[in-house]
MIKEVO-871113 format. One record per residue (C-alpha): residue in one letter; x, y, z; chain. Coordinates in nm, 4 decimals. Example, Ala and Ser with C-alpha at 12.3 -4.5 7.8 and 13.67 -1.06 7.14 Angstrom:
residues 2
R residu        x        y        z chaine
R      A   1.2300  -0.4500   0.7800      A
R      S   1.3670  -0.1060   0.7140      A
This chain:
residues 506
R residu        x        y        z chaine
R      M  20.9218   5.8894  -7.9648      A
R      A  20.9831   5.5716  -7.7689      A
R      I  21.3063   5.4496  -7.6115      A
R      T  21.3970   5.0970  -7.7218      A
R      M  21.6196   4.8818  -7.5023      A
R      T  21.8407   4.6303  -7.6797      A
R      P  21.7428   4.2801  -7.5635      A
R      G  21.9521   3.9659  -7.5382      A
R      G  22.3148   3.9191  -7.4453      A
R      S  22.4348   4.2673  -7.5370      A
R      L  22.3404   4.3866  -7.1884      A
R      N  22.4326   4.1908  -6.8773      A
R      S  22.1052   4.2718  -6.7042      A
R      V  22.0723   3.9223  -6.5546      A
R      P  22.3905   3.8265  -6.3671      A
R      A  22.5015   3.4638  -6.3583      A
R      M  22.4331   3.3355  -6.0071      A
R      N  22.6847   3.0489  -6.0215      A
R      Q  22.9763   3.0027  -5.7866      A
R      Q  23.2055   2.8261  -6.0339      A
R      A  23.4089   2.9847  -6.3108      A
R      L  23.2063   3.0046  -6.6296      A
R      T  23.3463   2.9493  -6.9801      A
R      T  23.2030   3.2861  -7.0821      A
R      N  23.4163   3.4618  -6.8206      A
R      Y  23.7541   3.3133  -6.9112      A
R      I  23.9794   3.2884  -7.2169      A
R      D  23.9148   2.9768  -7.4241      A
R      F  24.2427   2.7852  -7.4633      A
R      T  24.0817   2.5370  -7.7049      A
R      A  23.9525   2.7948  -7.9522      A
R      T  24.0131   2.7770  -8.3252      A
R      A  24.2842   2.9633  -8.5095      A
R      T  24.0604   3.2653  -8.5496      A
R      A  24.0218   3.3233  -8.1774      A
R      G  24.1736   3.2472  -7.8403      A
R      W  24.5362   3.1554  -7.7807      A
R      A  24.5737   2.9593  -8.1057      A
R      Q  24.6418   3.2884  -8.2841      A
R      Q  24.9826   3.4536  -8.2705      A
R      Y  24.8596   3.7993  -8.1695      A
R      L  24.8134   3.8844  -7.8006      A
R      P  24.4755   4.0449  -7.7285      A
R      D  24.4543   4.3589  -7.5173      A
R      L  24.2931   4.2283  -7.2017      A
R      M  24.0926   4.4740  -6.9904      A
R      E  24.1033   4.3048  -6.6533      A
R      E  23.8721   4.5270  -6.4527      A
R      E  23.4954   4.4746  -6.4619      A
R      A  23.3060   4.7667  -6.6112      A
R      E  23.0494   4.8988  -6.3618      A
R      V  22.7788   4.9608  -6.6228      A
R      F  22.4996   4.9905  -6.3623      A
R      G  22.6896   5.2163  -6.1235      A
R      N  22.6130   5.1487  -5.7593      A
R      R  22.3598   4.8660  -5.7842      A
R      T  22.2411   4.8767  -5.4222      A
R      I  21.9157   5.0541  -5.3358      A
R      G  21.9522   5.0678  -4.9564      A
R      G  22.0139   5.3684  -4.7359      A
R      F  21.6589   5.5016  -4.7138      A
R      L  21.5983   5.3972  -4.3527      A
R      E  21.9421   5.5203  -4.2504      A
R      M  21.8426   5.8697  -4.3637      A
R      V  21.5053   5.8913  -4.1907      A
R      G  21.5157   5.6438  -3.9043      A
R      A  21.7178   5.4747  -3.6359      A
R      E  21.7796   5.1234  -3.5060      A
R      E  21.7156   4.9983  -3.1551      A
R      A  21.7449   4.6598  -2.9869      A
R      M  21.4591   4.4705  -2.8225      A
R      S  21.4350   4.1381  -2.6429      A
R      A  21.0702   4.0422  -2.7036      A
R      D  20.8667   3.8700  -2.9719      A
R      Q  20.6762   4.1874  -3.0492      A
R      V  20.6977   4.5618  -2.9989      A
R      V  20.3965   4.7475  -2.8573      A
R      W  20.3574   5.1230  -2.8475      A
R      S  20.0732   5.3661  -2.7871      A
R      E  19.9984   5.6957  -2.9569      A
R      Q  19.8080   5.9970  -2.8334      A
R      G  19.4580   6.0615  -2.9603      A
R      R  19.3177   6.3995  -3.0563      A
R      L  19.2797   6.6504  -2.7749      A
R      H  18.9674   6.8295  -2.8917      A
R      I  18.6227   6.6845  -2.9557      A
R      S  18.4650   6.6803  -3.2999      A
R      Y  18.2188   6.4476  -3.4776      A
R      Q  18.0350   6.3931  -3.8032      A
R      G  17.6710   6.2915  -3.8080      A
R      N  17.3099   6.3649  -3.9025      A
R      L  17.1088   6.6614  -3.7789      A
R      Q  16.7340   6.6466  -3.7071      A
R      R  16.4906   6.9133  -3.5933      A
R      S  16.3701   6.7650  -3.2663      A
R      S  16.0643   6.9853  -3.2143      A
R      P  15.8923   7.3003  -3.3483      A
R      T  16.0734   7.5096  -3.0858      A
R      G  16.3911   7.5032  -3.2934      A
R      T  16.6033   7.2600  -3.0962      A
R      F  16.8031   6.9982  -3.2842      A
R      N  16.8921   6.6341  -3.2399      A
R      F  17.2464   6.5484  -3.3510      A
R      I  17.3060   6.1793  -3.4268      A
R      F  17.6702   6.0715  -3.3933      A
R      I  17.7923   5.8653  -3.6917      A
R      K  18.1711   5.9067  -3.7179      A
R      D  18.4545   6.0795  -3.5400      A
R      I  18.6610   6.3411  -3.7191      A
R      D  18.8944   6.0745  -3.8614      A
R      G  18.6083   5.8816  -4.0213      A
R      N  18.5866   5.5990  -3.7654      A
R      F  18.2325   5.4820  -3.6886      A
R      V  18.1499   5.5986  -3.3391      A
R      N  17.9253   5.3075  -3.2479      A
R      G  18.1536   5.0409  -3.3836      A
R      T  17.9055   4.9508  -3.6553      A
R      N  17.8415   5.0463  -4.0153      A
R      G  17.4640   5.0206  -4.0340      A
R      A  17.4334   4.6863  -3.8547      A
R      A  17.1580   4.6466  -3.5971      A
R      G  17.2640   4.6924  -3.2356      A
R      A  17.2280   4.9225  -2.9388      A
R      S  17.4624   5.2129  -2.8682      A
R      A  17.5169   5.3796  -2.5312      A
R      A  17.5496   5.7532  -2.4858      A
R      T  17.8896   5.6912  -2.3259      A
R      D  18.0253   5.6047  -2.6724      A
R      V  18.0825   5.9766  -2.7305      A
R      A  18.2681   6.2506  -2.5426      A
R      V  17.9959   6.5193  -2.5732      A
R      R  17.8335   6.5995  -2.2348      A
R      I  17.5410   6.8023  -2.1037      A
R      G  17.6506   7.1641  -2.0636      A
R      D  17.8851   7.1683  -2.3628      A
R      L  17.8892   7.4571  -2.6063      A
R      V  17.9025   7.3276  -2.9627      A
R      I  17.9189   7.4462  -3.3214      A
R      L  17.6959   7.2740  -3.5790      A
R      S  17.7911   7.3235  -3.9418      A
R      D  17.7067   7.1908  -4.2846      A
R      A  17.7840   7.3196  -4.6349      A
R      D  17.5369   7.6083  -4.6002      A
R      A  17.5172   7.7183  -4.2371      A
R      T  17.6917   7.7362  -3.8992      A
R      I  17.4997   7.7495  -3.5715      A
R      K  17.6273   7.7683  -3.2152      A
R      G  17.4306   7.5912  -2.9488      A
R      Y  17.4090   7.4414  -2.5998      A
R      V  17.3817   7.0669  -2.5274      A
R      T  17.0803   7.0010  -2.3036      A
R      A  17.0668   6.6193  -2.3210      A
R      V  17.2682   6.3177  -2.4321      A
R      G  17.1012   5.9864  -2.5176      A
R      T  17.0258   5.7553  -2.8094      A
R      T  16.8179   5.7811  -3.1273      A
R      S  16.6891   5.5066  -3.3552      A
R      I  16.7418   5.5653  -3.7270      A
R      G  16.6796   5.3539  -4.0352      A
R      S  16.4535   5.0568  -4.0877      A
R      P  16.4922   4.8387  -3.8946      A
R      G  16.5923   5.0967  -3.6393      A
R      V  16.9557   5.1125  -3.5286      A
R      L  17.0328   5.2905  -3.2039      A
R      H  17.2970   5.5601  -3.2250      A
R      A  17.4321   5.7953  -2.9624      A
R      S  17.2758   6.1419  -2.9975      A
R      C  17.2505   6.4775  -2.8207      A
R      T  16.9964   6.7588  -2.8069      A
R      V  17.1287   7.1022  -2.9037      A
R      Q  16.9478   7.4288  -2.8305      A
R      P  17.0599   7.7115  -3.0646      A
R      L  17.1965   8.0251  -2.8967      A
R      T  17.0935   8.2789  -3.1611      A
R      D  16.9601   8.0999  -3.4700      A
R      N  16.6423   7.8941  -3.4418      A
R      G  16.7608   7.6676  -3.7204      A
R      T  16.6487   7.8559  -4.0287      A
R      G  17.0089   7.8537  -4.1479      A
R      F  16.9760   7.4821  -4.2178      A
R      A  16.7341   7.5124  -4.5034      A
R      T  16.6695   7.1401  -4.5440      A
R      V  16.5868   7.0834  -4.1759      A
R      T  16.2302   7.2115  -4.1780      A
R      A  16.0417   6.9416  -3.9914      A
R      A  16.0962   6.6711  -3.7365      A
R      N  16.3174   6.3804  -3.8511      A
R      D  16.4594   6.5639  -4.1537      A
R      N  16.8269   6.4578  -4.1866      A
R      V  17.1206   6.6678  -4.3025      A
R      T  17.4874   6.5702  -4.2905      A
R      C  17.6460   6.7891  -4.0280      A
R      G  17.9586   6.8387  -3.8220      A
R      L  17.9767   6.9054  -3.4474      A
R      M  18.2615   7.0662  -3.2548      A
R      V  18.2816   7.1305  -2.8809      A
R      Y  18.4331   7.4677  -2.7919      A
R      G  18.3641   7.4940  -2.4180      A
R      S  18.0854   7.4973  -2.1614      A
R      E  17.8651   7.7356  -1.9637      A
R      Y  17.7003   7.7078  -1.6203      A
R      G  17.4790   7.9394  -1.4169      A
R      K  17.5552   8.0835  -1.0749      A
R      G  17.5285   7.8508  -0.7804      A
R      T  17.4951   7.5340  -0.9874      A
R      T  17.6620   7.1976  -0.9468      A
R      G  17.9477   7.0980  -1.1706      A
R      R  17.9989   6.8173  -1.4188      A
R      T  17.8528   6.4767  -1.3424      A
R      T  18.0567   6.2826  -1.6033      A
R      A  18.4225   6.2962  -1.7043      A
R      N  18.6029   6.2348  -2.0314      A
R      K  18.9019   6.0050  -2.0206      A
R      P  19.1707   5.9740  -2.2854      A
R      Q  19.1215   5.6703  -2.5069      A
R      F  19.4077   5.4230  -2.4955      A
R      K  19.5140   5.3131  -2.8415      A
R      S  19.8077   5.0816  -2.8906      A
R      F  19.9816   4.9372  -3.1938      A
R      T  20.1998   4.6344  -3.2342      A
R      N  20.4374   4.4793  -3.4820      A
R      K  20.6357   4.1565  -3.4877      A
R      P  20.9897   4.0992  -3.6143      A
R      V  21.0554   3.8570  -3.8988      A
R      I  21.3630   3.6436  -3.9553      A
R      I  21.5442   3.7138  -4.2828      A
R      K  21.8076   3.4696  -4.4105      A
R      D  22.0451   3.4199  -4.7021      A
R      M  22.3615   3.2217  -4.7743      A
R      Y  22.6473   3.1791  -5.0196      A
R      E  22.8405   2.8583  -5.0881      A
R      V  23.1643   2.7940  -5.2770      A
R      S  23.3616   2.4707  -5.3030      A
R      G  23.7207   2.4490  -5.1881      A
R      S  23.8429   2.4027  -5.5462      A
R      D  23.6635   2.7128  -5.6744      A
R      A  23.7801   2.9192  -5.3771      A
R      S  24.1420   2.8484  -5.4732      A
R      Q  24.0965   2.9234  -5.8436      A
R      I  24.2306   3.2523  -5.9738      A
R      G  24.0601   3.4213  -6.2693      A
R      W  24.1801   3.6813  -6.5142      A
R      V  23.8973   3.9268  -6.4353      A
R      E  23.9715   4.1743  -6.1561      A
R      V  23.6444   4.1838  -5.9643      A
R      T  23.5042   4.4748  -5.7664      A
R      G  23.1800   4.5268  -5.5834      A
R      E  22.9687   4.7461  -5.3588      A
R      D  23.0800   4.5506  -5.0531      A
R      G  23.4443   4.6487  -5.1029      A
R      Q  23.5647   4.3183  -5.2464      A
R      N  23.8471   4.3245  -5.5008      A
R      G  24.1057   4.0926  -5.6485      A
R      Y  24.1157   3.8002  -5.8905      A
R      L  23.9218   3.5434  -5.6870      A
R      W  23.5797   3.5128  -5.8474      A
R      Y  23.4105   3.3773  -5.5363      A
R      L  23.4800   3.7114  -5.3653      A
R      K  23.2555   3.8727  -5.6253      A
R      A  22.9680   3.6329  -5.5615      A
R      A  23.0061   3.6473  -5.1847      A
R      G  23.0118   4.0272  -5.1873      A
R      D  22.7076   4.0437  -5.4152      A
R      T  22.5192   3.8084  -5.1832      A
R      R  22.5990   4.0275  -4.8845      A
R      A  22.5040   4.3488  -5.0676      A
R      R  22.1793   4.1937  -5.1888      A
R      F  22.0963   4.0704  -4.8364      A
R      T  22.1604   4.4197  -4.6982      A
R      D  21.9105   4.5580  -4.9500      A
R      Y  21.6617   4.2875  -4.8571      A
R      L  21.6753   4.4027  -4.4949      A
R      E  21.5442   4.7422  -4.6032      A
R      M  21.3058   4.6132  -4.8683      A
R      V  21.1341   4.3825  -4.6175      A
R      M  21.0881   4.6762  -4.3794      A
R      V  20.9336   4.8808  -4.6606      A
R      E  20.7261   4.6203  -4.8445      A
R      H  20.6226   4.3483  -4.5980      A
R      E  20.2684   4.3051  -4.4675      A
R      S  20.1056   4.1264  -4.1774      A
R      A  19.9552   3.8012  -4.3015      A
R      T  19.5748   3.7849  -4.2974      A
R      Q  19.5698   3.4460  -4.4705      A
R      T  19.7200   3.1240  -4.3393      A
R      V  20.0723   3.1038  -4.4812      A
R      T  20.2741   2.7863  -4.4219      A
R      S  20.6438   2.7829  -4.5076      A
R      H  20.8267   2.4981  -4.6797      A
R      L  20.9449   2.3969  -4.3309      A
R      S  20.5835   2.3734  -4.2050      A
R      N  20.6055   2.6945  -4.0000      A
R      T  20.3146   2.9371  -3.9880      A
R      L  20.4331   3.2787  -4.1067      A
R      T  20.2771   3.5889  -3.9509      A
R      G  20.4397   3.8600  -4.1615      A
R      S  20.5174   4.2107  -4.0376      A
R      E  20.3772   4.5567  -4.1113      A
R      G  20.6108   4.7430  -4.3442      A
R      L  20.6164   5.1124  -4.4275      A
R      F  20.3765   5.1043  -4.7244      A
R      A  20.1277   4.8840  -4.5371      A
R      A  20.1411   5.1095  -4.2297      A
R      I  20.0678   5.4204  -4.4360      A
R      K  19.7842   5.2489  -4.6218      A
R      N  19.6341   5.1144  -4.2983      A
R      R  19.6829   5.4137  -4.0691      A
R      G  19.8022   5.7019  -4.2839      A
R      N  19.7117   5.8938  -4.5979      A
R      A  19.7323   5.8213  -4.9699      A
R      Y  19.7062   6.0687  -5.2559      A
R      D  19.6578   5.9784  -5.6207      A
R      G  19.7293   6.3216  -5.7681      A
R      L  20.0552   6.4920  -5.8687      A
R      L  20.0477   6.3472  -6.2185      A
R      A  20.3590   6.3798  -6.4292      A
R      T  20.1548   6.5546  -6.6997      A
R      A  19.9994   6.8064  -6.4609      A
R      T  20.0516   7.1787  -6.5162      A
R      S  20.2265   7.3916  -6.2574      A
R      A  19.8956   7.5242  -6.1312      A
R      Q  19.7481   7.1757  -6.1035      A
R      A  20.0533   7.0408  -5.9205      A
R      L  20.0501   7.3362  -5.6812      A
R      G  19.6829   7.2715  -5.6145      A
R      D  19.7666   6.9088  -5.5381      A
R      F  20.0299   7.0205  -5.2913      A
R      D  19.7850   7.2562  -5.1260      A
R      A  19.5410   6.9663  -5.0816      A
R      I  19.8189   6.7678  -4.9129      A
R      L  19.9004   7.0606  -4.6838      A
R      K  19.5377   7.0877  -4.5747      A
R      E  19.5401   6.7192  -4.4867      A
R      F  19.8600   6.7648  -4.2844      A
R      D  19.6867   7.0529  -4.1042      A
R      K  19.4242   6.8033  -3.9859      A
R      Q  19.6958   6.5778  -3.8465      A
R      G  20.0066   6.6749  -3.6501      A
R      A  20.0961   6.9828  -3.8599      A
R      I  20.4645   6.8863  -3.8523      A
R      E  20.6615   7.1615  -4.0226      A
R      E  20.9350   6.9634  -4.2016      A
R      Y  20.8898   6.6775  -4.4473      A
R      M  21.1220   6.4678  -4.6591      A
R      I  20.9892   6.3708  -5.0026      A
R      F  21.1352   6.0466  -5.1366      A
R      A  21.0185   6.0295  -5.4960      A
R      D  21.0590   5.8514  -5.8264      A
R      R  21.1728   6.0302  -6.1404      A
R      D  20.8242   6.1355  -6.2544      A
R      L  20.7384   6.2967  -5.9216      A
R      M  21.0767   6.4692  -5.8990      A
R      L  21.0286   6.6244  -6.2433      A
R      T  20.6725   6.7219  -6.1584      A
R      V  20.7883   6.9149  -5.8524      A
R      D  21.0736   7.0814  -6.0450      A
R      D  20.8361   7.1849  -6.3254      A
R      M  20.5835   7.3105  -6.0731      A
R      L  20.8369   7.5297  -5.8944      A
R      G  20.9938   7.6498  -6.2182      A
R      G  20.6558   7.7369  -6.3661      A
R      L  20.5833   7.9698  -6.0737      A
R      N  20.8560   8.2094  -6.1931      A
R      P  20.6771   8.4943  -6.3759      A
R      H  20.9851   8.5566  -6.5912      A
R      S  21.0119   8.2014  -6.7251      A
R      T  20.7982   8.2670  -7.0366      A
R      G  21.0156   8.2489  -7.3431      A
R      G  21.3285   8.1490  -7.1529      A
R      L  21.4777   7.9551  -6.8658      A
R      S  21.5508   8.1556  -6.5546      A
R      F  21.4849   7.9338  -6.2554      A
R      G  21.7348   7.7336  -6.0577      A
R      V  22.0500   7.9437  -6.1003      A
R      F  21.9003   8.2890  -6.1518      A
R      D  22.2249   8.4672  -6.2442      A
R      N  22.2889   8.2582  -6.5567      A
R      S  22.5655   8.3152  -6.8049      A
R      E  22.7107   8.1236  -7.0981      A
R      D  22.9876   7.9916  -6.8693      A
R      M  22.7544   7.8572  -6.6006      A
R      A  22.5525   7.5361  -6.5872      A
R      L  22.1796   7.5918  -6.5796      A
R      N  22.0216   7.4356  -6.2702      A
R      L  21.6703   7.3147  -6.3563      A
R      G  21.6102   7.1357  -6.0289      A
R      F  21.5128   7.2269  -5.6751      A
R      S  21.6251   7.0482  -5.3587      A
R      G  21.3577   7.2002  -5.1372      A
R      F  21.0891   7.4621  -5.1028      A
R      R  20.8510   7.6172  -4.8515      A
R      R  20.4751   7.6336  -4.8945      A
R      G  20.2543   7.7797  -4.6242      A
R      S  20.4172   7.6870  -4.2935      A
R      Y  20.5726   7.3645  -4.4286      A
R      D  20.9259   7.2968  -4.5466      A
R      F  20.9782   7.0177  -4.8006      A
R      Y  21.3119   6.8597  -4.8936      A
R      K  21.3031   6.6192  -5.1840      A
R      T  21.5411   6.3494  -5.2930      A
R      D  21.5464   6.0644  -5.5439      A
R      W  21.4589   5.7229  -5.4066      A
R      K  21.6493   5.4736  -5.6175      A
R      Y  21.4220   5.1927  -5.5002      A
R      L  21.1308   5.3537  -5.6889      A
R      N  21.3352   5.4103  -6.0064      A
R      D  21.5378   5.0898  -6.0464      A
R      V  21.3706   4.8637  -6.3034      A
R      S  21.4737   4.5566  -6.1028      A
R      T  21.2811   4.6800  -5.7966      A
R      R  20.9777   4.9110  -5.7671      A
R      G  21.0606   5.0855  -6.0929      A
R      G  20.9564   4.7741  -6.2844      A
R      I  20.6050   4.7458  -6.1383      A
R      K  20.3440   4.8389  -6.3979      A
R      D  20.0298   4.7805  -6.1905      A
R      V  19.8568   5.1192  -6.1786      A
R      D  19.6862   5.0489  -5.8470      A
R      N  20.0147   4.9541  -5.6798      A
R      H  20.2580   5.1896  -5.8516      A
R      I  20.4004   5.4150  -5.5809      A
R      R  20.5572   5.7397  -5.6940      A
R      G  20.6765   5.8755  -5.3616      A
R      V  20.6239   5.9145  -4.9907      A
R      F  20.6140   6.2165  -4.7593      A
R      I  20.7909   6.1389  -4.4315      A
R      P  20.7856   6.3800  -4.1348      A
R      A  21.1226   6.4857  -3.9989      A
R      G  21.2118   6.4977  -3.6324      A
R      T  21.0916   6.2828  -3.3440      A
R      T  20.7660   6.1926  -3.1734      A
R      T  20.6901   6.1147  -2.8086      A
R      V  20.5348   5.7731  -2.7508      A
R      Y  20.4825   5.5383  -2.4592      A
R      D  20.6951   5.2247  -2.4843      A
R      Q  20.5295   4.9220  -2.3260      A
R      S  20.8551   4.7311  -2.2823      A
R      L  21.0359   5.0119  -2.0997      A
R      G  20.7263   5.1531  -1.9301      A
R      K  20.7943   5.5193  -2.0012      A
R      N  20.7614   5.7919  -2.2624      A
R      L  21.0439   5.8190  -2.5120      A
R      K  21.1317   6.0449  -2.8017      A
R      R  21.2044   5.8475  -3.1174      A
R      P  21.2110   5.9110  -3.4924      A
R      F  20.8804   5.8488  -3.6655      A
R      L  21.0485   5.5527  -3.8348      A
R      H  21.2828   5.3198  -3.6563      A
R      V  21.3854   4.9569  -3.6835      A
R      R  21.3676   4.7237  -3.3847      A
R      Y  21.5935   4.4182  -3.3964      A
R      R  21.6231   4.1228  -3.1581      A
R      A  21.9242   4.1311  -2.9275      A
R      S  22.0335   4.0324  -2.5775      A
R      N  22.3594   3.9990  -2.3871      A
R      M  22.4193   3.6636  -2.5547      A
R      E  22.2736   3.7069  -2.9042      A
R      D  22.2688   4.0070  -3.1380      A
R      R  22.0496   3.9482  -3.4439      A
R      R  22.0779   4.2907  -3.6046      A
R      F  22.3090   4.1624  -3.8800      A
R      K  22.4466   3.8195  -3.8017      A
R      T  22.6947   3.6392  -4.0268      A
R      W  22.8957   3.3217  -3.9796      A
R      T  23.1030   3.0809  -4.1907      A
R      T  23.0893   2.7002  -4.1876      A
R      G  23.2711   2.4248  -4.3791      A
R      S  23.6358   2.3242  -4.4193      A
R      V  23.7527   2.6157  -4.6379      A
R      G  23.9376   2.8690  -4.4270      A
R      A  23.8619   2.8076  -4.0592      A
R      A  23.7402   2.4454  -4.0635      A
R      T  23.4176   2.3769  -3.8721      A
R      S  23.3033   2.0597  -4.0524      A
R      D  23.4223   1.8038  -4.3102      A
R      L  23.2313   1.9762  -4.5916      A
R      D  23.4735   2.0614  -4.8742      A
R      A  23.3136   2.4018  -4.9205      A
R      M  23.2672   2.7343  -4.7518      A
R      E  22.9158   2.8426  -4.6548      A
R      M  22.8559   3.2044  -4.5585      A
R      H  22.5288   3.2547  -4.3718      A
R      F  22.3433   3.5813  -4.3168      A
R      L  22.0573   3.6378  -4.0717      A
R      S  21.8621   3.9243  -3.9207      A
R      E  21.5461   3.9459  -3.7106      A
R      R  21.3776   4.2834  -3.7220      A
R      C  21.0623   4.4866  -3.7753      A
R      L  20.9767   4.8460  -3.8591      A
R      V  20.7933   5.0745  -3.6168      A
R      T  20.5937   5.3431  -3.7986      A
R      Q  20.4802   5.5915  -3.5364      A
R      G  20.2301   5.8616  -3.6189      A
R      A  20.1402   5.7107  -3.9561      A
R      N  19.8648   5.9721  -3.9848      A
R      N  20.1412   6.2239  -4.0601      A
R      F  20.2709   6.0242  -4.3587      A
R      M  20.1487   6.0607  -4.7172      A
R      L  20.1836   5.7977  -4.9894      A
R      I  20.1778   5.9277  -5.3474      A
R      E  20.0263   5.6734  -5.5860      A
R      A  19.9988   5.6719  -5.9645      A
R      T  19.6679   5.7074  -6.1471      A
R      G  19.5588   5.6419  -6.5023      A
R      T  19.7646   5.4494  -6.7569      A
R      Y  20.1215   5.3893  -6.6522      A
């Protein structure tokens, strides 16, 4: 069965964005005898607005998982640690009949091309990799694992025309290579992994001749200026209505402009968070209506897509076993990254129900009846069919609804399958990073907002009033309320984040 929403004027889903009093909001004194004040019977006026949409704001997400910090520069630059141990993916060749192998470096463990090229012609130096002569390594493919000793590091030409790649010669310690069934002759290729687990030297020998240095990797983001305003004429500001207005920003009374001004402020507050979540760095030339070139800024979703992980499983129609298998796949990916023990899951309704059904379906006594949630049920108790958190493996997950993904006027109304986001896994706690501005290591939340501020100007949330209504600043017979903020989001350790995307027909 389908749910049908009544269209038209029966639902005030599109608010009137006008400052002045509308005829539809006030009693009509010129109505006919069948309505209005021309009739002798006094209507029962309900003065208070009915809050049919509840709390309409969608903000608060960043307040739960992040922090805010001032900065006085045009950009924020930070660096993140690389992996400590050495591991690569590549091709394995039998280098000679004696059983030694030639390993050709293609990618690092994170899938980045080692030589900075994806099949394009060009030379590659042996210094592109961290493997050195004397290293003990493990070679492994889908069928075999061999331990060996690195006797040489150089380059190898593969493909036609030949492309030079960094390579190393590995001499097996125990297995002459028969474990790799497909590597039977010189120049036979097999996809293989390489991991360094130590080194070995003989008595009285010299030490290392080359050293590995940590690779410096920095990230940057730029703040964007966000603006909004509200305007009301002096006449409308002094006009009292019969509707008692209320709003999320705390406004109340019978002055209608308070309603519009409060809504503008509440909407701007939401925009501050939505820009931090949705915005992207511009890769095309974007010119504003004021002839400025806009650069954009990397928001949360863009940071996870660019530097983190995305998963298209956890379907709403999945069985408990399938959903649990999806979670296990996510855990294995987290194991490859920072292995942070605690995660917050911010999810839409489908993902929340999927997790609840998955956890409930794991109860062996649930067949034929409901017994999960509140396990000591009785006829006088409410049955709890939801879970606020769970532990799987060594990970703790705490889930919560993210209104931004459910509200039909925001992300909940996006129908594009490829861009429909169902949830995000965000690591809890802090991470240690090097701050370029301060020149030292600091512990900060994985997500935090940087806003422009100095001793003279604070642009975190700036508001000011102009005009002649109230405190007069000009001869304009109106009041203009201006809102401004300049900020950007810093997503540190994006490799520890997971974006859950929808698949199939939405």
